[in-house]
ROZADREN-379126 format. One line per 3 residues: number of its first residue (from 1); their letters; for each residue x, y, z of N, C-alpha, C, O, CB. Coordinates in Angstrom, 3 decimals, decimal comma, always signed. Glycine has a CB too. Layout:
BEGIN
NUM = A = X Y Z X Y Z X Y Z X Y Z X Y Z; ...
This chain:
BEGIN
1 = MKK = -19,013 -13,012 -7,573 -18,023 -11,995 -7,865 -17,698 -12,039 -9,361 -17,519 -13,107 -9,946 -16,742 -12,202 -7,004; -17,630 -10,879 -9,943 -17,371 -10,755 -11,365 -15,915 -11,122 -11,676 -15,000 -10,715 -10,960 -17,684 -9,326 -11,844; -15,711 -11,888 -12,742 -14,361 -12,278 -13,128 -13,605 -11,094 -13,707 -14,186 -10,181 -14,293 -14,401 -13,426 -14,139
4 = ITA = -12,305 -11,138 -13,527 -11,447 -10,105 -14,102 -11,263 -10,422 -15,579 -10,886 -11,535 -15,946 -10,065 -10,022 -13,361; -11,532 -9,433 -16,418 -11,384 -9,620 -17,854 -9,979 -9,206 -18,288 -9,277 -8,485 -17,579 -12,454 -8,814 -18,623; -9,595 -9,672 -19,454 -8,284 -9,315 -19,999 -8,202 -7,812 -20,263 -7,152 -7,193 -20,090 -8,007 -10,101 -21,298
7 = KEV = -9,315 -7,247 -20,680 -9,340 -5,809 -20,942 -9,090 -5,020 -19,658 -8,369 -4,022 -19,659 -10,685 -5,398 -21,564; -9,690 -5,479 -18,572 -9,513 -4,813 -17,277 -8,057 -4,887 -16,813 -7,508 -3,907 -16,310 -10,436 -5,446 -16,220; -7,447 -6,043 -16,983 -6,045 -6,217 -16,599 -5,141 -5,345 -17,473 -4,214 -4,706 -16,975 -5,631 -7,704 -16,712
10 = ALS = -5,415 -5,323 -18,772 -4,596 -4,520 -19,685 -4,715 -3,027 -19,378 -3,712 -2,314 -19,332 -5,005 -4,787 -21,138; -5,938 -2,563 -19,169 -6,136 -1,149 -18,853 -5,482 -0,796 -17,519 -4,886 +0,273 -17,384 -7,636 -0,810 -18,816; -5,590 -1,676 -16,546 -4,965 -1,440 -15,248 -3,447 -1,409 -15,370 -2,789 -0,592 -14,726 -5,390 -2,516 -14,247
13 = GMT = -2,894 -2,285 -16,185 -1,447 -2,309 -16,389 -0,938 -1,055 -17,074 +0,088 -0,496 -16,686 -1,058 -3,519 -17,200; -1,665 -0,612 -18,101 -1,253 +0,627 -18,788 -1,381 +1,828 -17,861 -0,535 +2,722 -17,867 -2,101 +0,852 -20,061; -2,435 +1,841 -17,072 -2,632 +2,933 -16,123 -1,533 +2,941 -15,071 -1,017 +4,002 -14,719 -4,003 +2,819 -15,451
16 = AAF = -1,176 +1,773 -14,572 -0,097 +1,682 -13,588 +1,223 +2,160 -14,193 +1,988 +2,867 -13,537 +0,044 +0,235 -13,073; +1,489 +1,779 -15,436 +2,719 +2,219 -16,100 +2,749 +3,738 -16,243 +3,778 +4,370 -16,007 +2,851 +1,558 -17,482; +1,622 +4,313 -16,628 +1,552 +5,763 -16,768 +1,756 +6,456 -15,418 +2,443 +7,474 -15,344 +0,204 +6,173 -17,377
19 = AII = +1,168 +5,912 -14,358 +1,333 +6,476 -13,020 +2,788 +6,361 -12,556 +3,312 +7,281 -11,930 +0,398 +5,768 -12,021; +3,438 +5,241 -12,859 +4,846 +5,065 -12,484 +5,715 +6,081 -13,202 +6,603 +6,680 -12,595 +5,324 +3,636 -12,806; +5,467 +6,280 -14,481 +6,233 +7,272 -15,245 +6,058 +8,655 -14,622 +7,028 +9,400 -14,487 +5,787 +7,289 -16,735
22 = AVV = +4,839 +8,999 -14,243 +4,590 +10,304 -13,627 +5,298 +10,430 -12,282 +5,843 +11,491 -11,975 +3,088 +10,526 -13,447; +5,301 +9,371 -11,475 +5,986 +9,413 -10,174 +7,491 +9,564 -10,376 +8,134 +10,341 -9,670 +5,681 +8,133 -9,350; +8,050 +8,836 -11,325 +9,490 +8,943 -11,595 +9,830 +10,338 -12,094 +10,830 +10,921 -11,673 +9,934 +7,883 -12,628
25 = LSH = +9,010 +10,879 -12,986 +9,247 +12,243 -13,474 +9,117 +13,262 -12,345 +9,828 +14,267 -12,339 +8,265 +12,585 -14,606; +8,222 +13,018 -11,394 +8,089 +13,956 -10,268 +9,364 +13,995 -9,441 +9,675 +15,011 -8,818 +6,897 +13,568 -9,375; +10,095 +12,902 -9,433 +11,364 +12,868 -8,694 +12,466 +13,597 -9,450 +13,236 +14,345 -8,848 +11,788 +11,420 -8,427
28 = FVG = +12,550 +13,388 -10,759 +13,654 +13,942 -11,529 +13,426 +15,365 -12,019 +14,394 +16,076 -12,288 +13,925 +13,070 -12,690; +12,194 +15,797 -12,141 +11,890 +17,173 -12,559 +11,321 +17,879 -11,333 +10,105 +17,998 -11,183 +10,869 +17,216 -13,790; +12,203 +18,342 -10,468 +11,825 +18,884 -9,168 +10,862 +20,055 -9,212 +10,049 +20,225 -8,303 +13,032 +19,298 -8,453
31 = VMT = +10,944 +20,862 -10,257 +10,085 +22,038 -10,354 +8,623 +21,637 -10,529 +7,717 +22,367 -10,127 +10,530 +22,928 -11,518; +8,405 +20,475 -11,129 +7,043 +20,041 -11,439 +6,616 +18,825 -10,618 +5,808 +18,018 -11,077 +6,929 +19,723 -12,916; +7,146 +18,696 -9,423 +6,846 +17,535 -8,588 +5,352 +17,374 -8,357 +4,802 +16,299 -8,597 +7,561 +17,649 -7,256
34 = LTF = +4,693 +18,423 -7,897 +3,258 +18,322 -7,616 +2,442 +18,087 -8,876 +1,432 +17,383 -8,841 +2,771 +19,579 -6,924; +2,873 +18,673 -9,992 +2,153 +18,476 -11,246 +2,194 +17,013 -11,673 +1,168 +16,442 -12,041 +2,742 +19,363 -12,344; +3,369 +16,413 -11,624 +3,470 +15,010 -12,031 +2,763 +14,077 -11,052 +2,208 +13,058 -11,464 +4,932 +14,608 -12,158
37 = LAV = +2,776 +14,407 -9,773 +2,030 +13,598 -8,810 +0,528 +13,709 -9,065 -0,206 +12,732 -8,914 +2,360 +14,031 -7,368; +0,076 +14,899 -9,450 -1,336 +15,067 -9,798 -1,680 +14,285 -11,060 -2,764 +13,709 -11,158 -1,670 +16,555 -9,990; -0,768 +14,261 -12,023 -0,987 +13,476 -13,248 -1,082 +11,992 -12,908 -1,905 +11,274 -13,477 +0,156 +13,722 -14,274
40 = SSV = -0,241 +11,531 -11,980 -0,314 +10,122 -11,575 -1,655 +9,821 -10,922 -2,199 +8,727 -11,075 +0,835 +9,774 -10,610; -2,179 +10,792 -10,199 -3,482 +10,632 -9,559 -4,595 +10,545 -10,596 -5,503 +9,723 -10,472 -3,750 +11,791 -8,599; -4,524 +11,381 -11,601 -5,536 +11,361 -12,668 -5,433 +10,061 -13,463 -6,451 +9,518 -13,894 -5,367 +12,585 -13,611
43 = ALT = -4,225 +9,562 -13,658 -4,049 +8,314 -14,415 -4,789 +7,155 -13,753 -5,313 +6,276 -14,437 -2,557 +7,974 -14,546; -4,831 +7,155 -12,432 -5,492 +6,058 -11,720 -7,003 +6,040 -11,924 -7,657 +5,051 -11,594 -5,190 +6,151 -10,246; -7,558 +7,108 -12,458 -9,006 +7,162 -12,654 -9,473 +6,476 -13,937 -10,665 +6,208 -14,087 -9,457 +8,594 -12,666
46 = LPM = -8,571 +6,191 -14,851 -8,989 +5,625 -16,143 -9,743 +4,303 -16,006 -10,775 +4,144 -16,657 -7,778 +5,417 -17,023; -9,287 +3,348 -15,196 -10,103 +2,136 -15,059 -11,487 +2,414 -14,465 -12,455 +1,738 -14,816 -9,376 +1,125 -14,192; -11,589 +3,402 -13,570 -12,902 +3,739 -13,005 -13,839 +4,246 -14,086 -15,037 +3,967 -14,062 -12,762 +4,792 -11,897
49 = MGG = -13,285 +4,994 -15,036 -14,115 +5,485 -16,124 -14,616 +4,348 -17,003 -15,660 +4,460 -17,646 -13,344 +6,485 -16,960; -13,869 +3,261 -17,023 -14,287 +2,075 -17,763 -15,178 +1,159 -16,947 -15,531 +0,069 -17,398 -13,084 +1,314 -18,232; -15,544 +1,594 -15,743 -16,439 +0,818 -14,902 -15,745 -0,178 -13,996 -16,376 -1,115 -13,507 -17,402 +0,103 -15,748
52 = SFR = -14,450 +0,010 -13,765 -13,709 -0,952 -12,961 -12,982 -0,259 -11,808 -11,842 +0,183 -11,953 -12,711 -1,716 -13,834; -13,654 -0,173 -10,668 -13,003 +0,357 -9,473 -11,869 -0,575 -9,048 -10,808 -0,128 -8,612 -14,027 +0,533 -8,321; -12,113 -1,861 -9,183 -11,096 -2,859 -8,830 -9,839 -2,654 -9,674 -8,731 -2,831 -9,169 -11,647 -4,294 -9,024
55 = GSV = -9,986 -2,291 -10,929 -8,842 -2,020 -11,797 -8,031 -0,833 -11,318 -6,804 -0,837 -11,413 -9,307 -1,778 -13,213; -8,712 +0,188 -10,800 -8,000 +1,345 -10,255 -7,228 +0,975 -8,996 -6,109 +1,444 -8,786 -8,979 +2,480 -9,953; -7,823 +0,139 -8,167 -7,119 -0,309 -6,958 -5,890 -1,123 -7,348 -4,817 -0,944 -6,772 -8,058 -1,149 -6,048
58 = LSY = -6,045 -2,016 -8,324 -4,905 -2,806 -8,796 -3,821 -1,900 -9,378 -2,634 -2,127 -9,146 -5,360 -3,833 -9,850; -4,219 -0,884 -10,125 -3,256 +0,061 -10,696 -2,506 +0,799 -9,606 -1,291 +0,977 -9,693 -3,960 +1,061 -11,610; -3,222 +1,227 -8,582 -2,586 +1,936 -7,469 -1,571 +1,045 -6,758 -0,446 +1,469 -6,494 -3,645 +2,426 -6,471
61 = VAA = -1,966 -0,176 -6,453 -1,070 -1,090 -5,742 +0,174 -1,385 -6,591 +1,293 -1,380 -6,077 -1,807 -2,408 -5,388; -0,024 -1,639 -7,882 +1,109 -1,926 -8,764 +2,018 -0,709 -8,913 +3,241 -0,830 -8,843 +0,610 -2,377 -10,140; +1,422 +0,453 -9,116 +2,224 +1,667 -9,290 +2,988 +2,009 -8,013 +4,154 +2,400 -8,068 +1,328 +2,846 -9,698
64 = AGL = +2,335 +1,864 -6,873 +3,005 +2,164 -5,603 +4,161 +1,209 -5,362 +5,251 +1,631 -4,976 +2,013 +2,090 -4,437; +3,925 -0,070 -5,587 +4,978 -1,054 -5,352 +6,141 -0,921 -6,318 +7,300 -0,967 -5,904 +4,411 -2,436 -5,445; +5,846 -0,757 -7,594 +6,905 -0,695 -8,596 +7,657 +0,634 -8,592 +8,811 +0,685 -9,018 +6,324 -0,936 -9,960
67 = SFL = +7,033 +1,695 -8,123 +7,720 +2,989 -8,067 +8,928 +2,943 -7,139 +9,911 +3,652 -7,353 +6,756 +4,080 -7,608; +8,849 +2,105 -6,107 +9,981 +1,978 -5,186 +11,222 +1,421 -5,889 +12,341 +1,646 -5,428 +9,601 +1,077 -4,008; +11,039 +0,705 -6,987 +12,181 +0,160 -7,714 +12,945 +1,235 -8,485 +14,144 +1,098 -8,726 +11,717 -0,920 -8,669
70 = FVG = +12,250 +2,299 -8,868 +12,861 +3,304 -9,734 +13,357 +4,552 -9,005 +14,349 +5,159 -9,410 +11,883 +3,709 -10,774; +12,674 +4,928 -7,943 +13,085 +6,114 -7,174 +13,051 +5,764 -5,690 +12,520 +4,725 -5,298 +12,156 +7,347 -7,480; +13,601 +6,611 -4,899 +13,720 +6,340 -3,473 +12,421 +6,470 -2,700 +11,397 +6,937 -3,199 +14,721 +7,248 -2,885
73 = YIA = +12,520 +6,041 -1,483 +11,406 +6,025 -0,536 +10,756 +7,399 -0,409 +9,531 +7,520 -0,429 +11,885 +5,550 +0,831; +11,576 +8,419 -0,279 +11,058 +9,776 -0,054 +10,275 +10,277 -1,261 +9,280 +10,983 -1,097 +12,208 +10,744 +0,258; +10,699 +9,928 -2,455 +10,005 +10,388 -3,660 +8,668 +9,686 -3,871 +7,765 +10,254 -4,486 +10,882 +10,175 -4,872
76 = VMP = +8,529 +8,469 -3,373 +7,320 +7,693 -3,611 +6,247 +7,944 -2,546 +5,057 +7,806 -2,829 +7,660 +6,216 -3,660; +6,648 +8,305 -1,343 +5,694 +8,428 -0,241 +4,546 +9,411 -0,497 +3,420 +9,107 -0,105 +6,422 +8,846 +0,987; +4,764 +10,579 -1,135 +3,601 +11,435 -1,426 +2,574 +10,745 -2,324 +1,371 +10,948 -2,158 +4,060 +12,729 -2,085
79 = FVI = +3,038 +9,935 -3,269 +2,102 +9,190 -4,111 +1,384 +8,117 -3,301 +0,168 +7,964 -3,418 +2,835 +8,554 -5,301; +2,117 +7,380 -2,491 +1,542 +6,279 -1,731 +0,531 +6,779 -0,704 -0,507 +6,148 -0,500 +2,643 +5,486 -1,037; +0,823 +7,905 -0,059 -0,024 +8,374 +1,040 -1,111 +9,348 +0,588 -2,236 +9,285 +1,084 +0,830 +9,033 +2,092
82 = VFG = -0,792 +10,246 -0,345 -1,739 +11,312 -0,702 -2,352 +11,104 -2,087 -3,568 +10,960 -2,212 -1,043 +12,666 -0,650; -1,526 +11,089 -3,111 -2,027 +11,166 -4,480 -2,558 +9,851 -5,036 -3,351 +9,866 -5,978 -0,951 +11,659 -5,364; -2,151 +8,736 -4,492 -2,677 +7,447 -4,940 -4,046 +7,137 -4,368 -4,964 +6,814 -5,122 -1,726 +6,351 -4,570
85 = PYP = -4,212 +7,227 -3,039 -5,522 +6,926 -2,457 -6,598 +7,969 -2,757 -7,788 +7,659 -2,707 -5,383 +6,784 -0,980; -6,191 +9,203 -3,068 -7,180 +10,277 -3,257 -8,222 +9,955 -4,339 -9,415 +10,092 -4,068 -6,467 +11,570 -3,617; -7,828 +9,530 -5,560 -8,882 +9,273 -6,557 -9,817 +8,135 -6,152 -10,998 +8,144 -6,499 -8,254 +8,951 -7,901
88 = LLD = -9,293 +7,166 -5,426 -10,133 +6,064 -4,961 -11,162 +6,569 -3,949 -12,345 +6,237 -4,028 -9,267 +4,947 -4,335; -10,693 +7,375 -3,004 -11,594 +7,969 -2,007 -12,617 +8,876 -2,671 -13,802 +8,823 -2,340 -10,796 +8,760 -0,959; -12,174 +9,701 -3,599 -13,069 +10,628 -4,287 -14,163 +9,870 -5,038 -15,332 +10,255 -4,997 -12,275 +11,517 -5,258
91 = YLL = -13,786 +8,811 -5,711 -14,762 +8,008 -6,453 -15,800 +7,411 -5,511 -17,001 +7,496 -5,767 -14,057 +6,890 -7,238; -15,333 +6,808 -4,420 -16,262 +6,185 -3,475 -17,199 +7,212 -2,836 -18,395 +6,961 -2,688 -15,485 +5,446 -2,388; -16,649 +8,372 -2,457 -17,495 +9,397 -1,840 -18,518 +9,939 -2,824 -19,684 +10,122 -2,471 -16,640 +10,540 -1,302
94 = RKY = -18,095 +10,195 -4,044 -19,029 +10,734 -5,035 -20,085 +9,706 -5,423 -21,208 +10,068 -5,773 -18,272 +11,198 -6,280; -19,736 +8,457 -5,363 -20,682 +7,415 -5,759 -21,676 +7,080 -4,652 -22,861 +6,893 -4,927 -19,932 +6,165 -6,165; -21,213 +7,002 -3,405 -22,053 +6,478 -2,327 -22,629 +7,518 -1,374 -23,563 +7,204 -0,636 -21,275 +5,513 -1,545
97 = LQK = -22,114 +8,737 -1,360 -22,710 +9,758 -0,491 -23,891 +10,402 -1,211 -23,774 +10,847 -2,353 -21,656 +10,837 -0,086; -25,014 +10,444 -0,531 -26,206 +11,040 -1,119 -26,060 +12,561 -1,253 -26,470 +13,152 -2,252 -27,436 +10,699 -0,275; -25,476 +13,168 -0,239 -25,303 +14,619 -0,254 -23,848 +14,938 -0,577 -22,948 +14,676 +0,221 -25,720 +15,252 +1,109
100 = HIF = -23,639 +15,498 -1,742 -22,281 +15,787 -2,188 -21,644 +16,953 -1,432 -20,458 +17,233 -1,605 -22,285 +16,084 -3,666; -22,418 +17,619 -0,611 -21,871 +18,728 +0,175 -20,871 +18,214 +1,218 -20,013 +18,968 +1,679 -23,010 +19,510 +0,867; -20,981 +16,930 +1,589 -20,078 +16,358 +2,588 -18,778 +15,825 +1,980 -17,858 +15,470 +2,718 -20,781 +15,244 +3,331
103 = VLP = -18,687 +15,764 +0,669 -17,505 +15,198 +0,030 -16,266 +16,037 +0,326 -15,244 +15,496 +0,747 -17,718 +15,089 -1,479; -16,341 +17,342 +0,114 -15,166 +18,203 +0,302 -14,669 +18,209 +1,745 -13,463 +18,068 +1,948 -15,490 +19,622 -0,126; -15,526 +18,365 +2,764 -14,994 +18,311 +4,135 -14,333 +16,975 +4,483 -13,317 +16,952 +5,178 -16,105 +18,584 +5,120
106 = IEI = -14,894 +15,876 +4,013 -14,278 +14,574 +4,276 -12,924 +14,486 +3,574 -11,958 +13,983 +4,148 -15,206 +13,422 +3,808; -12,852 +14,969 +2,352 -11,592 +14,926 +1,618 -10,559 +15,875 +2,212 -9,367 +15,571 +2,183 -11,826 +15,266 +0,158; -10,982 +17,013 +2,750 -10,041 +17,915 +3,421 -9,487 +17,250 +4,675 -8,296 +17,365 +4,963 -10,726 +19,259 +3,780
109 = AFA = -10,334 +16,561 +5,417 -9,856 +15,826 +6,601 -8,869 +14,743 +6,176 -7,829 +14,568 +6,811 -11,048 +15,194 +7,382; -9,189 +14,014 +5,101 -8,256 +13,011 +4,581 -6,933 +13,662 +4,186 -5,863 +13,158 +4,527 -8,870 +12,274 +3,373; -7,007 +14,787 +3,462 -5,793 +15,448 +2,979 -4,916 +15,901 +4,139 -3,702 +15,701 +4,106 -6,152 +16,646 +2,094
112 = NGA = -5,509 +16,505 +5,158 -4,701 +16,958 +6,296 -4,062 +15,785 +7,027 -2,897 +15,859 +7,420 -5,559 +17,771 +7,267; -4,812 +14,711 +7,212 -4,230 +13,516 +7,829 -3,133 +12,916 +6,958 -2,102 +12,473 +7,465 -5,314 +12,473 +8,089; -3,357 +12,903 +5,651 -2,358 +12,359 +4,733 -1,116 +13,247 +4,691 +0,004 +12,741 +4,623 -2,951 +12,209 +3,323
115 = FLA = -1,306 +14,565 +4,732 -0,147 +15,462 +4,746 +0,686 +15,232 +6,000 +1,914 +15,180 +5,933 -0,597 +16,938 +4,666; +0,024 +15,095 +7,136 +0,755 +14,838 +8,386 +1,457 +13,478 +8,338 +2,600 +13,355 +8,777 -0,207 +14,896 +9,597; +0,783 +12,468 +7,810 +1,411 +11,147 +7,688 +2,623 +11,210 +6,760 +3,653 +10,592 +7,030 +0,394 +10,110 +7,164
118 = CYF = +2,494 +11,950 +5,683 +3,605 +12,103 +4,739 +4,748 +12,881 +5,391 +5,917 +12,550 +5,194 +3,133 +12,820 +3,449; +4,418 +13,895 +6,153 +5,410 +14,703 +6,872 +6,256 +13,814 +7,782 +7,482 +13,917 +7,789 +4,715 +15,814 +7,699; +5,603 +12,947 +8,545 +6,329 +12,089 +9,472 +7,011 +10,923 +8,748 +8,088 +10,495 +9,162 +5,382 +11,558 +10,542
121 = AIG = +6,406 +10,403 +7,678 +6,999 +9,282 +6,951 +8,286 +9,692 +6,236 +9,243 +8,921 +6,159 +6,000 +8,723 +5,942; +8,290 +10,907 +5,720 +9,467 +11,386 +5,002 +10,541 +11,874 +5,967 +11,726 +11,867 +5,633 +9,081 +12,506 +4,037; +10,137 +12,292 +7,150 +11,104 +12,765 +8,135 +11,402 +14,253 +8,019 +12,520 +14,691 +8,290 +12,377 +11,992 +8,001
124 = LTL = +10,412 +15,020 +7,619 +10,598 +16,463 +7,537 +10,614 +17,068 +8,941 +10,189 +16,440 +9,910 +9,484 +17,109 +6,679; +11,105 +18,276 +9,023 +11,056 +19,035 +10,265 +10,466 +20,404 +9,947 +10,333 +20,779 +8,782 +12,478 +19,162 +10,921; +10,120 +21,134 +10,978 +9,578 +22,474 +10,749 +10,626 +23,394 +10,126 +10,271 +24,407 +9,522 +9,067 +23,075 +12,064
127 = ADF = +11,890 +23,064 +10,260 +12,950 +23,858 +9,641 +12,913 +23,748 +8,115 +13,492 +24,584 +7,421 +14,317 +23,412 +10,165; +12,239 +22,731 +7,593 +12,114 +22,569 +6,146 +11,103 +23,539 +5,531 +10,939 +23,571 +4,311 +11,714 +21,147 +5,824; +10,438 +24,315 +6,356 +9,449 +25,292 +5,888 +9,906 +26,691 +6,297 +9,424 +27,218 +7,300 +8,025 +24,979 +6,468
130 = PLV = +10,823 +27,305 +5,546 +11,381 +28,599 +5,946 +10,364 +29,741 +5,917 +10,609 +30,800 +6,495 +12,536 +28,944 +5,049; +9,242 +29,539 +5,262 +8,207 +30,569 +5,172 +7,658 +30,938 +6,548 +7,220 +32,070 +6,756 +7,071 +30,096 +4,270; +7,677 +29,994 +7,489 +7,054 +30,200 +8,791 +8,073 +30,252 +9,935 +7,732 +29,943 +11,077 +6,052 +29,100 +9,054
133 = DTL = +9,310 +30,636 +9,642 +10,372 +30,640 +10,652 +10,080 +31,526 +11,857 +10,442 +31,178 +12,981 +11,652 +31,081 +10,025; +9,441 +32,648 +11,640 +9,264 +33,623 +12,723 +8,085 +33,318 +13,640 +7,917 +33,976 +14,666 +9,087 +34,991 +12,140; +7,274 +32,341 +13,288 +6,086 +32,029 +14,085 +6,410 +31,047 +15,202 +7,386 +30,303 +15,106 +4,983 +31,460 +13,195
136 = PTA = +5,598 +31,034 +16,266 +5,765 +29,978 +17,276 +5,351 +28,623 +16,681 +4,725 +28,574 +15,622 +4,920 +30,297 +18,559; +5,696 +27,545 +17,353 +5,482 +26,207 +16,809 +4,026 +25,948 +16,426 +3,761 +25,436 +15,338 +5,932 +25,174 +17,809; +3,091 +26,288 +17,292 +1,669 +26,069 +16,979 +1,248 +26,898 +15,767 +0,464 +26,437 +14,937 +0,782 +26,423 +18,197
139 = GKW = +1,757 +28,090 +15,668 +1,458 +28,956 +14,529 +2,023 +28,398 +13,241 +1,405 +28,506 +12,182 +2,003 +30,349 +14,766; +3,219 +27,792 +13,336 +3,822 +27,186 +12,146 +2,935 +26,067 +11,614 +2,668 +25,991 +10,414 +5,233 +26,645 +12,464; +2,479 +25,195 +12,518 +1,611 +24,093 +12,104 +0,326 +24,619 +11,493 -0,136 +24,100 +10,477 +1,292 +23,182 +13,290
142 = AVI = -0,254 +25,640 +12,100 -1,520 +26,183 +11,598 -1,342 +26,761 +10,191 -2,146 +26,489 +9,299 -2,060 +27,270 +12,556; -0,294 +27,552 +9,996 -0,064 +28,160 +8,684 +0,219 +27,085 +7,629 -0,301 +27,155 +6,515 +1,109 +29,163 +8,753; +1,035 +26,102 +7,976 +1,357 +25,037 +7,029 +0,095 +24,270 +6,629 -0,126 +24,013 +5,446 +2,398 +24,074 +7,635
145 = LVL = -0,723 +23,908 +7,601 -1,941 +23,150 +7,286 -2,951 +23,987 +6,501 -3,632 +23,468 +5,616 -2,587 +22,638 +8,571; -3,049 +25,274 +6,818 -3,967 +26,138 +6,065 -3,500 +26,273 +4,619 -4,312 +26,199 +3,697 -4,070 +27,534 +6,726; -2,199 +26,471 +4,414 -1,682 +26,591 +3,046 -1,850 +25,285 +2,268 -2,251 +25,297 +1,104 -0,201 +26,997 +3,073
148 = LTA = -1,542 +24,159 +2,919 -1,711 +22,869 +2,246 -3,184 +22,585 +1,948 -3,506 +22,007 +0,910 -1,124 +21,742 +3,102; -4,071 +22,985 +2,847 -5,500 +22,809 +2,607 -5,958 +23,660 +1,435 -6,758 +23,206 +0,617 -6,304 +23,161 +3,859; -5,462 +24,888 +1,344 -5,826 +25,751 +0,217 -5,351 +25,145 -1,105 -6,087 +25,144 -2,091 -5,229 +27,162 +0,402
151 = VFV = -4,132 +24,637 -1,121 -3,621 +23,991 -2,327 -4,456 +22,760 -2,649 -4,765 +22,509 -3,814 -2,134 +23,607 -2,158; -4,820 +21,995 -1,637 -5,624 +20,796 -1,862 -7,007 +21,142 -2,416 -7,504 +20,443 -3,299 -5,765 +20,005 -0,561; -7,630 +22,198 -1,919 -8,961 +22,579 -2,407 -8,892 +22,947 -3,894 -9,773 +22,577 -4,670 -9,529 +23,769 -1,579
154 = VFH = -7,847 +23,673 -4,282 -7,667 +23,993 -5,702 -7,474 +22,704 -6,498 -8,065 +22,532 -7,564 -6,454 +24,948 -5,906; -6,640 +21,797 -5,974 -6,410 +20,511 -6,628 -7,718 +19,719 -6,738 -7,994 +19,112 -7,773 -5,353 +19,695 -5,854; -8,517 +19,727 -5,673 -9,780 +18,986 -5,677 -10,698 +19,455 -6,798 -11,246 +18,638 -7,538 -10,486 +19,133 -4,332
157 = FAF = -10,866 +20,765 -6,925 -11,775 +21,269 -7,954 -11,218 +21,042 -9,353 -11,975 +20,738 -10,275 -12,044 +22,753 -7,738; -9,907 +21,184 -9,524 -9,296 +20,906 -10,828 -9,404 +19,423 -11,162 -9,710 +19,059 -12,297 -7,819 +21,348 -10,842; -9,153 +18,569 -10,170 -9,245 +17,126 -10,367 -10,671 +16,721 -10,740 -10,874 +15,939 -11,669 -8,793 +16,382 -9,099
160 = TAL = -11,649 +17,248 -10,020 -13,045 +16,916 -10,280 -13,468 +17,371 -11,672 -14,145 +16,631 -12,386 -13,948 +17,549 -9,223; -13,076 +18,578 -12,063 -13,422 +19,085 -13,394 -12,766 +18,242 -14,487 -13,398 +17,909 -15,490 -12,996 +20,559 -13,535; -11,502 +17,903 -14,285 -10,800 +17,083 -15,273 -11,388 +15,672 -15,335 -11,543 +15,108 -16,419 -9,301 +17,016 -14,943
163 = YDL = -11,711 +15,112 -14,186 -12,312 +13,770 -14,151 -13,640 +13,770 -14,906 -13,892 +12,881 -15,719 -12,526 +13,298 -12,685; -14,483 +14,756 -14,643 -15,783 +14,829 -15,319 -15,615 +14,985 -16,832 -16,340 +14,364 -17,609 -16,610 +15,999 -14,759; -14,656 +15,815 -17,242 -14,404 +16,011 -18,666 -13,889 +14,727 -19,313 -14,369 +14,331 -20,375 -13,401 +17,149 -18,878
166 = LEK = -12,919 +14,081 -18,682 -12,373 +12,846 -19,232 -13,414 +11,730 -19,261 -13,472 +10,946 -20,209 -11,162 +12,405 -18,426; -14,230 +11,665 -18,218 -15,264 +10,633 -18,190 -16,265 +10,843 -19,318 -16,710 +9,883 -19,947 -15,985 +10,629 -16,835; -16,612 +12,075 -19,566 -17,546 +12,389 -20,642 -16,972 +11,988 -22,001 -17,686 +11,475 -22,862 -17,888 +13,883 -20,632
169 = RLS = -15,680 +12,227 -22,179 -15,034 +11,955 -23,467 -14,603 +10,495 -23,643 -14,678 +9,953 -24,746 -13,832 +12,846 -23,622; -14,150 +9,858 -22,546 -13,529 +8,546 -22,672 -14,372 +7,364 -22,212 -14,034 +6,221 -22,518 -12,281 +8,544 -21,920; -15,446 +7,604 -21,494 -16,181 +6,480 -20,896 -16,707 +5,515 -21,942 -16,680 +4,303 -21,726 -17,335 +6,995 -20,060
172 = RVL = -17,186 +6,025 -23,072 -17,702 +5,112 -24,111 -16,585 +4,251 -24,690 -16,798 +3,074 -24,982 -18,387 +5,910 -25,241; -15,409 +4,820 -24,856 -14,285 +4,074 -25,414 -13,782 +3,041 -24,404 -13,470 +1,909 -24,774 -13,142 +5,035 -25,818; -13,707 +3,432 -23,133 -13,169 +2,539 -22,103 -14,142 +1,443 -21,712 -13,711 +0,392 -21,238 -12,792 +3,332 -20,879
175 = KK = -15,438 +1,650 -21,893 -16,428 +0,641 -21,503 -16,662 -0,404 -22,586 -17,306 -1,420 -22,322 -17,739 +1,310 -21,162; -16,163 -0,186 -23,781 -16,363 -1,163 -24,865 -15,658 -2,446 -24,581 -15,721 -3,375 -25,385 -15,886 -0,613 -26,184
């Protein structure tokens, strides 16, 4: 097993700090909650660009644990369940799946499961979604999941494009 280098620990620590700042800002700047959670997700990719998947996992664990100290349980759960594990899953799928056509369906399944887990972990109810008040219960779930899936697909393509751009620009600097 490869030893952990000081550079890997330092990069992971800075990445975790950046992710924590984004999670805290997502709590206090309510209008931009999803934007800051997405930024925290992108921050976790920096160690991967430097060739350290283990560093990204360490950053995620540190950011998830320390975020609970600064904001409440409800504010941290979307990061812990959806936005933190997503870059790790995306990296593994893109690296180890031979056919990249299967990446998006697997990630959509992950996203829907994560959204449902987040829904129950936070304690939301269907009354929290006034957009679907007039529909029957099954219809409400279907519309909510379809809308969340559409948002996730947009996020996936934006995340992938940004990751590829950042990797192209930063990989040489981070691998030194």
